[in-house]
N, C-alpha and C positions, 0 to 999 in steps of 0.2 A: 886761620892760624895753623901752621904746620908744627906738629909735635912728633918727636922721634918715638917710634913704636917700642924701641928697646928701653927708653926711659920710662914709658908707661908700664912696661912689664916689670921693670925694677921696682917701681913704686908699689905695684900690686904684690910682688913677692915680699917686700919689707912690711907692708901693711898687714898681710896675712900672718907673717911670722912674728910680728910685733918686735922685730929687732933686726939689725943689719947682719949680725953674725949668723943667726939662725937662717936668715934668708940666703946668705952666701952659701951656707952648707947645702940648702935645698936646691939652689940653682947652680951649684958648682962654679961659683964666681967669687969675687973678692968683696969684702965688706966696704972697702974704700971705693971700689968701682960703683957699687950700688949707691953709696952715699953721694957720690958725685953726680950720678944719674938723677937722683931725686932732687938734688939742688938745682940742676939744670932745668928740670921740669917745673919746679916751683918758681924759678926765675922767669921762665917762659910764660907761665900762667898768671904770675903776679899774685899768688896766694900761697899761704903755708898749708901744706898737706899733712905734715906729720909734726907732732909735738915730741921733741927729743929730750930725754934726761939721761943721766949717767946709768940709770937702771932700766929704763923702758922707752919704747917708741910706740906712740899711740896716735892713730889718725885723728885729725881735726874734723870738725863738722863737714868742712869742704872735702877733706880726704875721704870721709865715709861715703859722701854722696858720689864722688868720683869712682870709688871702689865698687859701689853697687852697680854702676853703669858699665864699668870696664870688665867685671868678672865674666858675664856671658859673652861679651864681644871677644875677649882674648881667648876664651875657650873655643869659640868658633874659628878663630884664626889658627889656633893650634890644631884643631881638627882638620881644617882645610889644608894646612901644610903637611899634615901627617898622611894625607891621601897619597902623597908622593911615595911614601914607603911601600905602597901597594905595587909600584913599578920596580921595586928592587927584588933580586933573587932571594935575599934574606932580610927580614926586618932588622932595623937598627935603631939605636936610641937607648935611653935609660928607663928602667922600670923601677919605681919606688913602692915598696910594700910596707905598711905599718902592721905589725903582728905582735901577738902576745909572746912572752918568753917561752911558754910551753910549746907554741907552734914552731918557733925557731929551733927548739931543742928536739921536738918529737915528730914533727910533720915535714918540715922543709928538707932535712938531710936526705930523705929518700927521693925528693923531687928535683931540687936545685941542680945537682951535678948533671942529670940527664937533660934538663931544660937548657942549661948553658952549653952543653955539648951539641944540642940540636939547633941552638940559635947563638952562634959565637959572636955575632955583631951586637948583641944586646948586653947592656951593663945592668946588673941587678943590684939594687941598693935596699937593704933590709933595715928598718928601724924597729927595734924590739922594745915594747913598753906595754904596761898593763892597762893604762888609762884608755877609756873609749874616746877616740878623737874623731873630729871631722877630717876625713882623709884628704879632702881637697884643701882645707885650710892649713893642714900640716904639710902641704906640698907633696902628698903622696898620690899615686894613681889608684891604689886599691888597698884593701886591708884583709886581715884574717881575724875572725871572731867566731864565737859560738852563737847558736841560734837565738838565745834569749837576749843577746846584746846587739842584734842586727837592727838597723833602722829600716822602717817599712818602705822608704822610697829608694832603697838600694837593690840592685840585682845581686843575686847570690848563687854561687856555684859550689857544690860540695868539693872539699879538698882533704886528702888524707883519709885515715881510717874512719869509717862511718859509725862505728860503735867503739866507745872507750869506757874505761872504768876508773873510778877512784879507788884507792887502796890504802890500807893501813899496814904498817910494818914496824918491827923493832928488832934489835940485835938479839942473837941467841943468848948472850950474857944477861941482857935485861930480862928476857922472858924466863930464864932459869932462876933468876932472883925474885921476880914479882909474879910469875905465872901468866898463862894465857887468859885473856878476857873471854868469857863465854857468851856475853851479850854486850851490845854497844854501851849500855848504861854502866857496865863495869869499868868503862874508860874513865869515869868520874873519879875512880880510886887509883888511877895511874898517872904517871908523868907523861905529858904530851907536848910535842913541839907544835906551836901554833903559828898561823900566818894571817896576814890581813892585806886588804887591797890598799891602793894608794889613797883611797878616800878615807881610810881609817877603819872601815868595816871589817870585822873579824870573819874569817871563813869558817862557817859552821860545818861540823863533820856530819855527813849524811850517810845513813846505812839503810838498806832495803832487803827484805827477805819475805817471800810468800805473801806479798801484798802489804806487808807492814813496813812503814817508814819511820825511822828513828833519827832525830836530829840532836846532836850532842854539842855542848860547849865545854870541853874539858879544859883543864888548866895545866900549866907547866912553867918551867923557868926560862923558856926561850920564845920570843915572839919576833918573827921576821916579816918584812914586807914582800908581797908576791913579786917575783922577778929574780934578779941575780942572787939575792940572799937565800933563796930556797935551797940551794946546794949546801949552805951552812946547816940548815935544819936536818938535811939528810946525813951530813957528816957527823953531826952531834948524835943522831939516832944510831948510826953505825958504831959510834964510840960507846954506846950502852947507856946513854942518858935517859932515853924515853922512846915514845911511839911517835911516828911521823905519818901524816895523812897527805897523799899526793896522787897524781896520775899514776896508774899502774905501770904504764910504759916508762915512766921516769924511774920508778923503783925496781922494775923487773931486772935490770942488770945486777943490782945489789943482791936481790933475792936469788938469782941464778948462781951467783958466786958464793952464796952462803953467808954474806955479810949481814943480811937482814932476813927475817922470817915473816911470812904473812900473818896478819892478825885479823881475825874475824872475816876471813875470805868469803865464806858463804853470804856475807852481808854487803859485799862490795857493790855499790850502785853503778848501773850502766847509764850512759847518756849519749846523745848523738854527737858525731864528730863535727869539726869546724867547717866554716864556709869561707871561701874567697868572696869578698863583696866589693862592689864598685858602683859609681853613679850610673844611672840608666840613661846616658846620653846617646845620641844617634851614632856618632862616630867615635870609636875607641882609638886611643893611641896605638900604633902598630905593636910596640912591645907588650902592652897589656892584652891586646887582641890575641897575640901569639901565645901568651901565658894562659889565657882563658881557654883557648882551643887545646892547648897541651894538657891542661887539667881535665877537660872534658873527655878527650881521647884516652887519657890515662885511666879514667874511671870505667871505661867500657870493657 
């Protein structure tokens, strides 16, 4: 039985993304084209592969079995075709990275312009989100995360600053009215801007000094989800509402301009910088291989 490889690839993309629109975004194609390809494949095989509703697309038992067999096969096909890139003067193709908002804001701006200038034939697509995802299932080639959130079966390359700090800050007007905290526990008597992960877990405020670690759960009138809403917490702190706790590099421009003042700076904790991580397969896609080499050389 002859089956079109493109139809198989369309099915895998839709099954991974659990939707035609998301699969179309990942594959840079159209949802209608993917839908037609899956219908052709199902007609050819004589079995339904996907259960479709107005809200979701879920593989059937047959679809799951086919997906499990196709994933490694198509990965090998992609790797085989990508060998051709080695014969080009300049690598070409699309590189998709899944990164936290903090990396998109604080790490990538110093890297991306130079990388794109060095590899003008590569198209870089950045998906910024805080949830830890399976990069392959999300249609991405690699991701950026911090060490405690890396999976053991992934290869990891340091990217960006190797040491970072968390920082607390407030506006001069707020501190003039309420005073500077002398110890992290004093924050329990202050108004604080809180943040939580997509999972709903609150981010605890951690402070360290001379071997002592203090974790605080302060309260305040504003709670934002980690991601794009973090800027709102900073703006509210600048307006004088309370204290904000965030990456030092995120707050530094506001501190340097006098819009915020450091709070408990001797207690700001240090932590290791982020990593670029990717599956440990034998042949990397040429755009990813170029990016990995660029990051490694940049760190030397």
